[in-house]
C-alpha positions, 0 to 999 in steps of 0.5 A: 412166843419165843420159840416161834421167834427163834424159828422165825429168825432161823428161817430169815437167816436161811432165806438171806443166806440163799438169796445172797448166794443166788445173786453173788456172781461166781467171780466174786463168790470167794471174796472177803465179803463172803465171810458173811456166809460163815456168820449165817451158818452160825446164826442158823445153827444157833437159833435152830438149836434154841428153837428146838430145845423144848422139843428135844428135852434136857439131856446130853444131846441138847447140851452138846448142841448148845456147847457147839453154839458157843464154839461156832460163835467163837470161831465164826463171829470174828470173821466179820472183821475180814468181811469189813476189810472186804467191804472197805477194799471194795469201796476203794479206801486207800491203804487197805488193798495190800498184804499188810492190811490183809495179814494184819486183819487175819492176825486181829481176827485170830486174836479175837478167836483166841480171846473168846476161847480163853475167856469164854469157852475154856472150862465152860460148863453148862446147865439147863435153863427154861426161860419164856418157854424156851429150853437151852443150856447156859453157862453155870457161871453167870457173866455180866455184859457182852464178851470183849470179842463182841464189843471189838467186833461191833466196834469194827463194824461201826468204824467200817460203817462210818468209813463206808458212809464217808467215802462211798455214800452208803450209810446202811452198814453204819445204821445196822451196826448202830441199831444192833449196838443200841438194841443190845444196850437198852433194855426192852420192856417185853417178857421175851429173851428173843426180842433183842435177837431181832436187832441181830437180824437187822444188822445182818440185813444191813450187811447183806444189803451192803454186799449186794450193793457193792456187787452191783457196782462191781458188775457195772464196772466190768 
């Protein structure tokens, strides 16, 4: 079941990725909101590698691919902070459409990347793990709880969702972030390690919907 779910997640992310690119106007393609595409690339790669693990079998190739999962996650996931700034700027929230806010966000994003590399990636050693019919390589040293980088990125998404709801009347980014937070915190009584990844899909849908919503408004204002 888990293998199917990971393939499904990968296909879902690919479909959202293509759809979002297709509906994005050329004039807005290089906006801060487009950092969501890096996250898509990371999620597609991550879920695909996990899905094909059982077919690839244990070995150096699968271990390298799994190591890349962690590196891509470390560099791409923090860019959701830049995406959030783009969303809040598009909502017209005062005090954010200036160089100070931009460079401050870039600095914070860079700090998150360095933090993840130093605390989670540096010296990372992996071992094969079979779980619910899925083969992947996981850290030898078991870590309890989500990394600090994930907690901070989630906090940024929640706060950004609240501000967007308050100033623009759009609640779905906040709802998606809350669903993701609760889904990760509350154990799901199902014999599957892939079920909780579905909350990531819901979060991503809410982010893409937010991006599409703002792009529609931008076109109307032209």
